[in-house]
PDB file of N, H, CA, C and O in Angstrom:
ATOM      1  N   MET A   1       0.798  -1.147  -0.042  1.00  0.00           N
ATOM      2  CA  MET A   1       0.084  -0.051   0.014  1.00  0.00           C
ATOM      3  C   MET A   1       0.879   1.241   0.005  1.00  0.00           C
ATOM      4  O   MET A   1       0.473   2.244  -0.581  1.00  0.00           O
ATOM      5  N   LEU A   2       1.981   1.189   0.645  1.00  0.00           N
ATOM      6  H   LEU A   2       2.312   0.374   1.120  1.00  0.00           H
ATOM      7  CA  LEU A   2       2.940   2.283   0.791  1.00  0.00           C
ATOM      8  C   LEU A   2       3.499   2.601  -0.564  1.00  0.00           C
ATOM      9  O   LEU A   2       3.663   3.764  -0.934  1.00  0.00           O
ATOM     10  N   HIS A   3       3.789   1.557  -1.298  1.00  0.00           N
ATOM     11  H   HIS A   3       3.656   0.613  -0.998  1.00  0.00           H
ATOM     12  CA  HIS A   3       4.393   1.754  -2.613  1.00  0.00           C
ATOM     13  C   HIS A   3       3.354   2.378  -3.662  1.00  0.00           C
ATOM     14  O   HIS A   3       3.738   3.078  -4.599  1.00  0.00           O
ATOM     15  N   LEU A   4       2.082   2.086  -3.445  1.00  0.00           N
ATOM     16  H   LEU A   4       1.770   1.518  -2.684  1.00  0.00           H
ATOM     17  CA  LEU A   4       1.050   2.685  -4.303  1.00  0.00           C
ATOM     18  C   LEU A   4       0.953   4.216  -3.991  1.00  0.00           C
ATOM     19  O   LEU A   4       0.820   5.056  -4.880  1.00  0.00           O
ATOM     20  N   LEU A   5       1.027   4.505  -2.687  1.00  0.00           N
ATOM     21  H   LEU A   5       1.135   3.822  -1.964  1.00  0.00           H
ATOM     22  CA  LEU A   5       0.997   5.899  -2.255  1.00  0.00           C
ATOM     23  C   LEU A   5       2.168   6.720  -2.753  1.00  0.00           C
ATOM     24  O   LEU A   5       2.001   7.849  -3.213  1.00  0.00           O
ATOM     25  N   LEU A   6       3.327   6.155  -2.660  1.00  0.00           N
ATOM     26  H   LEU A   6       3.463   5.238  -2.286  1.00  0.00           H
ATOM     27  CA  LEU A   6       4.509   6.774  -3.169  1.00  0.00           C
ATOM     28  C   LEU A   6       4.430   6.880  -4.715  1.00  0.00           C
ATOM     29  O   LEU A   6       4.864   7.892  -5.266  1.00  0.00           O
ATOM     30  N   PHE A   7       3.939   5.961  -5.361  1.00  0.00           N
ATOM     31  H   PHE A   7       3.587   5.139  -4.913  1.00  0.00           H
ATOM     32  CA  PHE A   7       3.819   6.077  -6.829  1.00  0.00           C
ATOM     33  C   PHE A   7       2.781   7.243  -7.176  1.00  0.00           C
ATOM     34  O   PHE A   7       2.993   8.014  -8.112  1.00  0.00           O
ATOM     35  N   CYS A   8       1.695   7.321  -6.398  1.00  0.00           N
ATOM     36  H   CYS A   8       1.523   6.695  -5.638  1.00  0.00           H
ATOM     37  CA  CYS A   8       0.757   8.473  -6.656  1.00  0.00           C
ATOM     38  C   CYS A   8       1.412   9.766  -6.393  1.00  0.00           C
ATOM     39  O   CYS A   8       1.198  10.713  -7.151  1.00  0.00           O
ATOM     40  N   VAL A   9       2.196   9.877  -5.375  1.00  0.00           N
ATOM     41  H   VAL A   9       2.370   9.109  -4.759  1.00  0.00           H
ATOM     42  CA  VAL A   9       2.896  11.082  -5.110  1.00  0.00           C
ATOM     43  C   VAL A   9       3.800  11.487  -6.245  1.00  0.00           C
ATOM     44  O   VAL A   9       3.792  12.622  -6.721  1.00  0.00           O
ATOM     45  N   LEU A  10       4.615  10.466  -6.676  1.00  0.00           N
ATOM     46  H   LEU A  10       4.622   9.544  -6.289  1.00  0.00           H
ATOM     47  CA  LEU A  10       5.570  10.700  -7.745  1.00  0.00           C
ATOM     48  C   LEU A  10       4.740  11.075  -9.005  1.00  0.00           C
ATOM     49  O   LEU A  10       5.142  11.959  -9.761  1.00  0.00           O
ATOM     50  N   LEU A  11       3.632  10.432  -9.220  1.00  0.00           N
ATOM     51  H   LEU A  11       3.305   9.713  -8.606  1.00  0.00           H
ATOM     52  CA  LEU A  11       2.810  10.729 -10.435  1.00  0.00           C
ATOM     53  C   LEU A  11       2.332  12.160 -10.396  1.00  0.00           C
ATOM     54  O   LEU A  11       2.293  12.791 -11.452  1.00  0.00           O
ATOM     55  N   ILE A  12       1.957  12.734  -9.231  1.00  0.00           N
ATOM     56  H   ILE A  12       1.989  12.221  -8.373  1.00  0.00           H
ATOM     57  CA  ILE A  12       1.591  14.084  -9.106  1.00  0.00           C
ATOM     58  C   ILE A  12       2.715  15.105  -9.423  1.00  0.00           C
ATOM     59  O   ILE A  12       2.534  16.064 -10.173  1.00  0.00           O
ATOM     60  N   PHE A  13       3.906  14.829  -8.789  1.00  0.00           N
ATOM     61  H   PHE A  13       4.052  14.049  -8.180  1.00  0.00           H
ATOM     62  CA  PHE A  13       5.009  15.777  -8.926  1.00  0.00           C
ATOM     63  C   PHE A  13       5.803  15.653 -10.086  1.00  0.00           C
ATOM     64  O   PHE A  13       6.335  16.635 -10.604  1.00  0.00           O
ATOM     65  N   CYS A  14       5.931  14.333 -10.591  1.00  0.00           N
ATOM     66  H   CYS A  14       5.498  13.535 -10.171  1.00  0.00           H
ATOM     67  CA  CYS A  14       6.744  14.189 -11.875  1.00  0.00           C
ATOM     68  C   CYS A  14       6.211  13.000 -12.592  1.00  0.00           C
ATOM     69  O   CYS A  14       6.654  11.869 -12.397  1.00  0.00           O
ATOM     70  N   TRP A  15       5.245  13.278 -13.433  1.00  0.00           N
ATOM     71  H   TRP A  15       4.885  14.198 -13.591  1.00  0.00           H
ATOM     72  CA  TRP A  15       4.536  12.124 -14.140  1.00  0.00           C
ATOM     73  C   TRP A  15       5.331  11.493 -15.125  1.00  0.00           C
ATOM     74  O   TRP A  15       5.110  10.306 -15.362  1.00  0.00           O
ATOM     75  N   PRO A  16       6.361  12.190 -15.832  1.00  0.00           N
ATOM     76  CA  PRO A  16       7.222  11.316 -16.748  1.00  0.00           C
ATOM     77  C   PRO A  16       8.072  10.268 -15.984  1.00  0.00           C
ATOM     78  O   PRO A  16       8.207   9.124 -16.415  1.00  0.00           O
ATOM     79  N   LEU A  17       8.623  10.692 -14.863  1.00  0.00           N
ATOM     80  H   LEU A  17       8.513  11.622 -14.513  1.00  0.00           H
ATOM     81  CA  LEU A  17       9.367   9.767 -14.119  1.00  0.00           C
ATOM     82  C   LEU A  17       8.557   8.577 -13.545  1.00  0.00           C
ATOM     83  O   LEU A  17       9.028   7.446 -13.429  1.00  0.00           O
ATOM     84  N   ALA A  18       7.330   8.923 -13.204  1.00  0.00           N
ATOM     85  H   ALA A  18       6.948   9.842 -13.298  1.00  0.00           H
ATOM     86  CA  ALA A  18       6.430   7.901 -12.617  1.00  0.00           C
ATOM     87  C   ALA A  18       6.052   6.858 -13.882  1.00  0.00           C
ATOM     88  O   ALA A  18       5.935   5.649 -13.677  1.00  0.00           O
ATOM     89  N   LEU A  19       5.894   7.391 -15.062  1.00  0.00           N
ATOM     90  H   LEU A  19       5.989   8.373 -15.228  1.00  0.00           H
ATOM     91  CA  LEU A  19       5.518   6.413 -16.095  1.00  0.00           C
ATOM     92  C   LEU A  19       6.678   5.684 -16.545  1.00  0.00           C
ATOM     93  O   LEU A  19       6.533   4.557 -17.020  1.00  0.00           O
ATOM     94  N   LEU A  20       7.977   6.295 -16.427  1.00  0.00           N
ATOM     95  H   LEU A  20       8.094   7.211 -16.042  1.00  0.00           H
ATOM     96  CA  LEU A  20       9.236   5.515 -16.800  1.00  0.00           C
ATOM     97  C   LEU A  20       9.347   4.411 -15.700  1.00  0.00           C
ATOM     98  O   LEU A  20       9.626   3.257 -16.023  1.00  0.00           O
ATOM     99  N   ALA A  21       9.148   4.735 -14.515  1.00  0.00           N
ATOM    100  H   ALA A  21       8.920   5.673 -14.253  1.00  0.00           H
ATOM    101  CA  ALA A  21       9.260   3.646 -13.497  1.00  0.00           C
ATOM    102  C   ALA A  21       8.188   2.591 -13.648  1.00  0.00           C
ATOM    103  O   ALA A  21       8.432   1.435 -13.299  1.00  0.00           O
ATOM    104  N   LEU A  22       7.061   2.915 -14.131  1.00  0.00           N
ATOM    105  H   LEU A  22       6.863   3.853 -14.414  1.00  0.00           H
ATOM    106  CA  LEU A  22       5.968   1.918 -14.369  1.00  0.00           C
ATOM    107  C   LEU A  22       6.347   0.983 -15.465  1.00  0.00           C
ATOM    108  O   LEU A  22       6.020  -0.202 -15.415  1.00  0.00           O
ATOM    109  N   VAL A  23       7.074   1.520 -16.521  1.00  0.00           N
ATOM    110  H   VAL A  23       7.340   2.484 -16.562  1.00  0.00           H
ATOM    111  CA  VAL A  23       7.445   0.770 -17.697  1.00  0.00           C
ATOM    112  C   VAL A  23       8.605  -0.069 -17.319  1.00  0.00           C
ATOM    113  O   VAL A  23       8.642  -1.232 -17.721  1.00  0.00           O
ATOM    114  N   LEU A  24       9.618   0.445 -16.536  1.00  0.00           N
ATOM    115  H   LEU A  24       9.587   1.390 -16.209  1.00  0.00           H
ATOM    116  CA  LEU A  24      10.826  -0.202 -16.217  1.00  0.00           C
ATOM    117  C   LEU A  24      10.758  -1.274 -15.214  1.00  0.00           C
ATOM    118  O   LEU A  24      11.586  -2.185 -15.200  1.00  0.00           O
ATOM    119  N   TYR A  25       9.755  -1.181 -14.345  1.00  0.00           N
ATOM    120  H   TYR A  25       9.083  -0.441 -14.357  1.00  0.00           H
ATOM    121  CA  TYR A  25       9.606  -2.106 -13.138  1.00  0.00           C
ATOM    122  C   TYR A  25       9.484  -3.547 -13.677  1.00  0.00           C
ATOM    123  O   TYR A  25      10.148  -4.419 -13.115  1.00  0.00           O
ATOM    124  N   PRO A  26       8.734  -3.851 -14.662  1.00  0.00           N
ATOM    125  CA  PRO A  26       8.634  -5.386 -14.997  1.00  0.00           C
ATOM    126  C   PRO A  26       9.929  -5.777 -15.627  1.00  0.00           C
ATOM    127  O   PRO A  26      10.345  -6.928 -15.495  1.00  0.00           O
ATOM    128  N   ILE A  27      10.578  -4.892 -16.296  1.00  0.00           N
ATOM    129  H   ILE A  27      10.240  -3.957 -16.403  1.00  0.00           H
ATOM    130  CA  ILE A  27      11.875  -5.262 -17.053  1.00  0.00           C
ATOM    131  C   ILE A  27      12.934  -5.601 -15.989  1.00  0.00           C
ATOM    132  O   ILE A  27      13.641  -6.607 -16.061  1.00  0.00           O
ATOM    133  N   VAL A  28      12.999  -4.681 -14.981  1.00  0.00           N
ATOM    134  H   VAL A  28      12.425  -3.864 -14.922  1.00  0.00           H
ATOM    135  CA  VAL A  28      13.933  -4.909 -13.861  1.00  0.00           C
ATOM    136  C   VAL A  28      13.589  -6.147 -13.112  1.00  0.00           C
ATOM    137  O   VAL A  28      14.525  -6.858 -12.744  1.00  0.00           O
ATOM    138  N   TRP A  29      12.419  -6.481 -12.849  1.00  0.00           N
ATOM    139  H   TRP A  29      11.659  -5.904 -13.147  1.00  0.00           H
ATOM    140  CA  TRP A  29      11.996  -7.671 -12.214  1.00  0.00           C
ATOM    141  C   TRP A  29      12.332  -8.905 -12.895  1.00  0.00           C
ATOM    142  O   TRP A  29      12.723  -9.880 -12.253  1.00  0.00           O
ATOM    143  N   LEU A  30      12.191  -8.926 -14.292  1.00  0.00           N
ATOM    144  H   LEU A  30      11.873  -8.134 -14.813  1.00  0.00           H
ATOM    145  CA  LEU A  30      12.612 -10.108 -15.056  1.00  0.00           C
ATOM    146  C   LEU A  30      14.108 -10.225 -15.039  1.00  0.00           C
ATOM    147  O   LEU A  30      14.607 -11.350 -15.002  1.00  0.00           O
ATOM    148  N   LEU A  31      14.893  -9.106 -15.065  1.00  0.00           N
ATOM    149  H   LEU A  31      14.487  -8.192 -15.096  1.00  0.00           H
ATOM    150  CA  LEU A  31      16.350  -9.220 -15.054  1.00  0.00           C
ATOM    151  C   LEU A  31      16.842  -9.742 -13.728  1.00  0.00           C
ATOM    152  O   LEU A  31      17.842 -10.458 -13.681  1.00  0.00           O
ATOM    153  N   LEU A  32      16.134  -9.385 -12.599  1.00  0.00           N
ATOM    154  H   LEU A  32      15.322  -8.803 -12.638  1.00  0.00           H
ATOM    155  CA  LEU A  32      16.615  -9.964 -11.348  1.00  0.00           C
ATOM    156  C   LEU A  32      15.996 -11.338 -10.951  1.00  0.00           C
ATOM    157  O   LEU A  32      16.317 -11.921  -9.915  1.00  0.00           O
ATOM    158  N   LEU A  33      15.137 -11.787 -11.796  1.00  0.00           N
ATOM    159  H   LEU A  33      14.877 -11.313 -12.637  1.00  0.00           H
ATOM    160  CA  LEU A  33      14.516 -13.168 -11.378  1.00  0.00           C
ATOM    161  C   LEU A  33      15.512 -14.287 -11.353  1.00  0.00           C
ATOM    162  O   LEU A  33      15.416 -15.159 -10.490  1.00  0.00           O
ATOM    163  N   PRO A  34      16.503 -14.311 -12.288  1.00  0.00           N
ATOM    164  CA  PRO A  34      17.573 -15.487 -12.176  1.00  0.00           C
ATOM    165  C   PRO A  34      18.309 -15.425 -10.875  1.00  0.00           C
ATOM    166  O   PRO A  34      18.620 -16.450 -10.269  1.00  0.00           O
ATOM    167  N   PHE A  35      18.604 -14.145 -10.417  1.00  0.00           N
ATOM    168  H   PHE A  35      18.351 -13.312 -10.909  1.00  0.00           H
ATOM    169  CA  PHE A  35      19.418 -14.053  -9.186  1.00  0.00           C
ATOM    170  C   PHE A  35      18.507 -14.469  -7.916  1.00  0.00           C
ATOM    171  O   PHE A  35      19.038 -14.955  -6.917  1.00  0.00           O
ATOM    172  N   ARG A  36      17.303 -14.287  -7.988  1.00  0.00           N
ATOM    173  H   ARG A  36      16.872 -13.893  -8.799  1.00  0.00           H
ATOM    174  CA  ARG A  36      16.368 -14.689  -6.855  1.00  0.00           C
ATOM    175  C   ARG A  36      16.260 -16.269  -6.880  1.00  0.00           C
ATOM    176  O   ARG A  36      16.207 -16.909  -5.829  1.00  0.00           O
ATOM    177  N   ILE A  37      16.230 -16.837  -8.061  1.00  0.00           N
ATOM    178  H   ILE A  37      16.272 -16.317  -8.914  1.00  0.00           H
ATOM    179  CA  ILE A  37      16.160 -18.243  -8.232  1.00  0.00           C
ATOM    180  C   ILE A  37      17.480 -18.917  -7.654  1.00  0.00           C
ATOM    181  O   ILE A  37      17.432 -19.858  -6.861  1.00  0.00           O
ATOM    182  N   VAL A  38      18.583 -18.393  -8.091  1.00  0.00           N
ATOM    183  H   VAL A  38      18.622 -17.630  -8.735  1.00  0.00           H
ATOM    184  CA  VAL A  38      19.894 -18.846  -7.643  1.00  0.00           C
ATOM    185  C   VAL A  38      19.930 -18.679  -6.098  1.00  0.00           C
ATOM    186  O   VAL A  38      20.437 -19.546  -5.386  1.00  0.00           O
ATOM    187  N   GLY A  39      19.414 -17.610  -5.629  1.00  0.00           N
ATOM    188  H   GLY A  39      19.002 -16.906  -6.207  1.00  0.00           H
ATOM    189  CA  GLY A  39      19.530 -17.457  -4.082  1.00  0.00           C
ATOM    190  C   GLY A  39      18.687 -18.472  -3.373  1.00  0.00           C
ATOM    191  O   GLY A  39      19.053 -18.904  -2.279  1.00  0.00           O
ATOM    192  N   ILE A  40      17.542 -18.889  -3.956  1.00  0.00           N
ATOM    193  H   ILE A  40      17.245 -18.538  -4.844  1.00  0.00           H
ATOM    194  CA  ILE A  40      16.682 -19.856  -3.316  1.00  0.00           C
ATOM    195  C   ILE A  40      17.401 -21.215  -3.413  1.00  0.00           C
ATOM    196  O   ILE A  40      17.437 -21.954  -2.429  1.00  0.00           O
ATOM    197  N   ALA A  41      17.958 -21.546  -4.547  1.00  0.00           N
ATOM    198  H   ALA A  41      17.929 -20.946  -5.346  1.00  0.00           H
ATOM    199  CA  ALA A  41      18.752 -22.785  -4.645  1.00  0.00           C
ATOM    200  C   ALA A  41      19.933 -22.848  -3.717  1.00  0.00           C
ATOM    201  O   ALA A  41      20.183 -23.876  -3.086  1.00  0.00           O
ATOM    202  N   VAL A  42      20.618 -21.822  -3.633  1.00  0.00           N
ATOM    203  H   VAL A  42      20.415 -20.987  -4.145  1.00  0.00           H
ATOM    204  CA  VAL A  42      21.809 -21.778  -2.714  1.00  0.00           C
ATOM    205  C   VAL A  42      21.353 -21.848  -1.319  1.00  0.00           C
ATOM    206  O   VAL A  42      22.038 -22.517  -0.544  1.00  0.00           O
ATOM    207  N   HIS A  43      20.326 -21.272  -0.893  1.00  0.00           N
ATOM    208  H   HIS A  43      19.770 -20.728  -1.522  1.00  0.00           H
ATOM    209  CA  HIS A  43      19.748 -21.426   0.431  1.00  0.00           C
ATOM    210  C   HIS A  43      19.387 -22.790   0.762  1.00  0.00           C
ATOM    211  O   HIS A  43      19.568 -23.209   1.905  1.00  0.00           O
ATOM    212  N   GLY A  44      18.820 -23.617  -0.277  1.00  0.00           N
ATOM    213  H   GLY A  44      18.673 -23.277  -1.206  1.00  0.00           H
ATOM    214  CA  GLY A  44      18.385 -24.888  -0.068  1.00  0.00           C
ATOM    215  C   GLY A  44      19.574 -25.791   0.154  1.00  0.00           C
ATOM    216  O   GLY A  44      19.563 -26.652   1.033  1.00  0.00           O
ATOM    217  N   VAL A  45      20.647 -25.580  -0.687  1.00  0.00           N
ATOM    218  H   VAL A  45      20.657 -24.880  -1.402  1.00  0.00           H
ATOM    219  CA  VAL A  45      21.857 -26.402  -0.554  1.00  0.00           C
ATOM    220  C   VAL A  45      22.580 -26.131   0.729  1.00  0.00           C
ATOM    221  O   VAL A  45      23.183 -27.069   1.251  1.00  0.00           O
ATOM    222  N   LEU A  46      22.586 -24.989   1.273  1.00  0.00           N
ATOM    223  H   LEU A  46      22.096 -24.228   0.848  1.00  0.00           H
ATOM    224  CA  LEU A  46      23.243 -24.733   2.468  1.00  0.00           C
ATOM    225  C   LEU A  46      22.527 -25.302   3.543  1.00  0.00           C
ATOM    226  O   LEU A  46      23.143 -25.768   4.501  1.00  0.00           O
ATOM    227  N   ALA A  47      21.110 -25.319   3.484  1.00  0.00           N
ATOM    228  H   ALA A  47      20.609 -24.940   2.706  1.00  0.00           H
ATOM    229  CA  ALA A  47      20.333 -25.890   4.572  1.00  0.00           C
ATOM    230  C   ALA A  47      20.515 -27.461   4.621  1.00  0.00           C
ATOM    231  O   ALA A  47      20.501 -28.072   5.690  1.00  0.00           O
ATOM    232  N   LEU A  48      20.687 -28.079   3.385  1.00  0.00           N
ATOM    233  H   LEU A  48      20.697 -27.583   2.516  1.00  0.00           H
ATOM    234  CA  LEU A  48      20.913 -29.499   3.273  1.00  0.00           C
ATOM    235  C   LEU A  48      22.344 -29.756   3.910  1.00  0.00           C
ATOM    236  O   LEU A  48      22.495 -30.661   4.730  1.00  0.00           O
ATOM    237  N   VAL A  49      23.294 -29.010   3.548  1.00  0.00           N
ATOM    238  H   VAL A  49      23.171 -28.275   2.882  1.00  0.00           H
ATOM    239  CA  VAL A  49      24.647 -29.203   4.158  1.00  0.00           C
ATOM    240  C   VAL A  49      24.576 -29.048   5.683  1.00  0.00           C
ATOM    241  O   VAL A  49      25.108 -29.896   6.400  1.00  0.00           O
ATOM    242  N   ALA A  50      23.990 -28.078   6.157  1.00  0.00           N
ATOM    243  H   ALA A  50      23.558 -27.389   5.575  1.00  0.00           H
ATOM    244  CA  ALA A  50      23.963 -27.944   7.681  1.00  0.00           C
ATOM    245  C   ALA A  50      23.203 -29.169   8.180  1.00  0.00           C
ATOM    246  O   ALA A  50      23.642 -29.753   9.170  1.00  0.00           O
ATOM    247  N   ALA A  51      22.192 -29.569   7.625  1.00  0.00           N
ATOM    248  H   ALA A  51      21.835 -29.095   6.820  1.00  0.00           H
ATOM    249  CA  ALA A  51      21.412 -30.682   8.169  1.00  0.00           C
ATOM    250  C   ALA A  51      22.248 -31.929   8.258  1.00  0.00           C
ATOM    251  O   ALA A  51      22.208 -32.636   9.264  1.00  0.00           O
ATOM    252  N   VAL A  52      23.029 -32.217   7.190  1.00  0.00           N
ATOM    253  H   VAL A  52      23.062 -31.642   6.372  1.00  0.00           H
ATOM    254  CA  VAL A  52      23.918 -33.309   7.201  1.00  0.00           C
ATOM    255  C   VAL A  52      25.115 -33.269   8.194  1.00  0.00           C
ATOM    256  O   VAL A  52      25.519 -34.275   8.778  1.00  0.00           O
ATOM    257  N   ILE A  53      25.642 -32.044   8.337  1.00  0.00           N
ATOM    258  H   ILE A  53      25.314 -31.227   7.863  1.00  0.00           H
ATOM    259  CA  ILE A  53      26.698 -31.808   9.317  1.00  0.00           C
ATOM    260  C   ILE A  53      26.191 -32.016  10.810  1.00  0.00           C
ATOM    261  O   ILE A  53      26.901 -32.571  11.648  1.00  0.00           O
ATOM    262  N   PHE A  54      24.934 -31.543  11.084  1.00  0.00           N
ATOM    263  H   PHE A  54      24.357 -31.093  10.403  1.00  0.00           H
ATOM    264  CA  PHE A  54      24.466 -31.527  12.480  1.00  0.00           C
ATOM    265  C   PHE A  54      23.664 -32.808  12.710  1.00  0.00           C
ATOM    266  O   PHE A  54      23.101 -32.939  13.797  1.00  0.00           O
ATOM    267  N   LEU A  55      23.566 -33.733  11.812  1.00  0.00           N
ATOM    268  H   LEU A  55      24.023 -33.626  10.929  1.00  0.00           H
ATOM    269  CA  LEU A  55      22.838 -35.017  11.925  1.00  0.00           C
ATOM    270  C   LEU A  55      23.346 -35.817  13.068  1.00  0.00           C
ATOM    271  O   LEU A  55      22.572 -36.201  13.944  1.00  0.00           O
ATOM    272  N   PRO A  56      24.726 -36.106  13.099  1.00  0.00           N
ATOM    273  CA  PRO A  56      25.363 -36.930  14.163  1.00  0.00           C
ATOM    274  C   PRO A  56      25.150 -36.382  15.593  1.00  0.00           C
ATOM    275  O   PRO A  56      24.973 -37.132  16.552  1.00  0.00           O
ATOM    276  N   ALA A  57      25.176 -35.035  15.685  1.00  0.00           N
ATOM    277  H   ALA A  57      25.319 -34.425  14.906  1.00  0.00           H
ATOM    278  CA  ALA A  57      24.973 -34.522  17.021  1.00  0.00           C
ATOM    279  C   ALA A  57      23.474 -34.562  17.416  1.00  0.00           C
ATOM    280  O   ALA A  57      23.172 -34.690  18.603  1.00  0.00           O
ATOM    281  N   ARG A  58      22.579 -34.461  16.506  1.00  0.00           N
ATOM    282  H   ARG A  58      22.824 -34.357  15.542  1.00  0.00           H
ATOM    283  CA  ARG A  58      21.229 -34.616  16.804  1.00  0.00           C
ATOM    284  C   ARG A  58      20.913 -36.076  17.256  1.00  0.00           C
ATOM    285  O   ARG A  58      20.170 -36.338  18.203  1.00  0.00           O
ATOM    286  N   LEU A  59      21.547 -36.992  16.492  1.00  0.00           N
ATOM    287  H   LEU A  59      22.151 -36.780  15.724  1.00  0.00           H
ATOM    288  CA  LEU A  59      21.271 -38.404  16.835  1.00  0.00           C
ATOM    289  C   LEU A  59      21.727 -38.707  18.237  1.00  0.00           C
ATOM    290  O   LEU A  59      21.011 -39.351  19.003  1.00  0.00           O
ATOM    291  N   ILE A  60      22.949 -38.234  18.594  1.00  0.00           N
ATOM    292  H   ILE A  60      23.531 -37.711  17.972  1.00  0.00           H
ATOM    293  CA  ILE A  60      23.579 -38.466  19.807  1.00  0.00           C
ATOM    294  C   ILE A  60      22.765 -37.856  20.954  1.00  0.00           C
ATOM    295  O   ILE A  60      22.600 -38.446  22.022  1.00  0.00           O
ATOM    296  N   ARG A  61      22.251 -36.608  20.672  1.00  0.00           N
ATOM    297  H   ARG A  61      22.385 -36.128  19.805  1.00  0.00           H
ATOM    298  CA  ARG A  61      21.437 -35.894  21.607  1.00  0.00           C
ATOM    299  C   ARG A  61      20.127 -36.625  21.955  1.00  0.00           C
ATOM    300  O   ARG A  61      19.672 -36.652  23.099  1.00  0.00           O
ATOM    301  N   SER A  62      19.567 -37.203  20.918  1.00  0.00           N
ATOM    302  H   SER A  62      19.936 -37.182  19.989  1.00  0.00           H
ATOM    303  CA  SER A  62      18.241 -37.925  20.976  1.00  0.00           C
ATOM    304  C   SER A  62      18.432 -39.306  21.695  1.00  0.00           C
ATOM    305  O   SER A  62      17.495 -39.806  22.317  1.00  0.00           O
ATOM    306  N   ILE A  63      19.588 -39.885  21.609  1.00  0.00           N
ATOM    307  H   ILE A  63      20.350 -39.479  21.103  1.00  0.00           H
ATOM    308  CA  ILE A  63      19.894 -41.168  22.265  1.00  0.00           C
ATOM    309  C   ILE A  63      20.150 -40.943  23.765  1.00  0.00           C
ATOM    310  O   ILE A  63      19.575 -41.610  24.624  1.00  0.00           O
ATOM    311  N   ALA A  64      21.064 -39.945  24.048  1.00  0.00           N
ATOM    312  H   ALA A  64      21.531 -39.403  23.349  1.00  0.00           H
ATOM    313  CA  ALA A  64      21.337 -39.653  25.453  1.00  0.00           C
ATOM    314  C   ALA A  64      20.348 -38.968  26.248  1.00  0.00           C
ATOM    315  O   ALA A  64      20.572 -38.719  27.433  1.00  0.00           O
TER     316      ALA A  64
END
């Protein structure tokens, strides 16, 4: 909601810049999408590595 309010304020004060932002936003979103996907994949791999590393400690703790 805040972004919409800021866009409306920008539209009132400088409409060419607001229209440029409106056009460029989807393009920038598409350009940044691969980095977001890589970040999700790296987060998953690091979580898997952490789970494998901490598995012996969790097993010992559950036995004792």
